[in-house]
N, C-alpha and C positions, 0 to 999 in steps of 0.2 A: 483494412485500416489505412489511413492517410499516410503518405510518405512523411508528412510533417511530424508524425508521432514515432517515426522509426528510430530516432536518436534520443536518448535520455538526456535532458538538460541538467544543468547544475542546480543546486539547492534553491537558488534565488528564483528560478523559473518553474519550479515544480507545480505550484498551484495552477498556473496557466496551462501547463502540459496536461494536468489531470482534468481540468475543465474541458479542454478540447477532446480528450479521450472519452469522458463521460458523455459529452454531447454526441459524439459519433456513435458510440455503443448504444446509447439509449434511443437515438433516432431510428436505428435499424431494428432494435429488439424490444423496445419499450420496457426496459428494465427499470425498476424504481431505485436507482442509485442516488440516494439522497444524503449521503455522508453520515448516516446514522450507524450506530454499532450493529443494529439488526441487519443492515444492508450487507454486512460482511458475510452473512449466511448465503446471500445471493452470489457473492464472489466465490465461495466454496462450490456452489452449484454450477456456476459457469465453468470453473476449472474442471469439475467432474465431467461436464459435457464435452470439454475439449479432450479430456483423457479417453473418453468412450471410443472415439475413433482411432485412438492410438497413433496420432501423428508424430512425426519427428518434432522434437522440441523447437528446432529452428523454424519450422513452418508456423508455429503459433507464438513465437518469441515476442512479437510486438504486442499481442493481446496480453500475454503474461506480464510484460513490462508495464502496460497500462493498468492492469488489475493490481499489481504490486504498488504502483504509484498511488492509485486510488486508496488502497489499504493504508498507506502512509499518510495520506491526506485526512483520512478518518481519524487516525491517531493524533495528527496535528490539531484538528478541530475539536475532538472530543476528550482528549487525554492530556493536552498541554504540551505535546511534543513540538519539535522544531526541525524543519529540514536542514540538514547539514551536508556539506561536501566532505566525504571521508578522506582522511589522510592516507598516504601511500600504504602504510601497514594495515589500516582498516580496509582499504580497497582490496588488498590481497586476501585478507581474512574473510571478508564478507562476499567478495566477488562482485561488488557493486560500487559505483562511484558516489552514490548518495545514500543517505539513510536518515534516521530520526534520532534526535537527542532528546531525552526526556528531562523533566525538571530536576530529577535527582542526578543527572549527568550521565546516565547509562545510554549507550548507543544501541539501536535496534535496526534490523534489516527486513522491512516488510517486503521488499522486492524479492529477496531470497526466500522468504517464507512462502510466497506464491509459487515460486519455482519448486520448492519442496513439496507443496501440495500436488502440483502437477506430476512430479516424479514418484511420490510415495503414496498418494491417495489420501483417504479420509483420516488417517492417523495424524496428518499435518494440517489441521483445521485453521484457517485464517481467522475465523471468528473466535475460536478458543485462544489463539495467539493474542488477540486484543484483550480478552478477558483475564488473561494471566500475566499481562504486562506489569512489570515492576516500575515504580516511579511515576505513576499517573498523577496528574494534578488532582487536588481534592475538592475544589469548588469552582462552579461555573462563573464566567464573566461575560456579560453582554450577550452576543448572538450565538452562544454555544461554544465560544472559544474559552479555553480554560487557562487558569494560571495556578501556580503552586501556592498552597496555603503557607502563610508565615509560620515558622516553627518557633 
């Protein structure tokens, strides 16, 4: 991975960070990471591949961070989430500086979910995480970006 991807940016710069990560990962591996919900199954498989060699987490931290950011970007694009910088209490609780706020106000930690998948295995599916998210937007708008339905 590129040194440029070593440090996680703030919420404002996450989309650009994810774009660079996807470009680098797909250039070498030809993975179809297209920001679809189905592509989250590939994220699970990539993490499983990383686990197979049983490396120290620190050796694959940059890839895990990128996969977590990608997962978050899928949530932003497909479920109406928004990247947010976590407050001090949330940073301590989630162990991450950024996360996703859903239209219903709930905060989610896709970066931590990817780490959980790496550490615990198949019982912590990233794709299942998306499918069970509470607070997803109800209707699509434009190019796949979602907004909350009026209640």
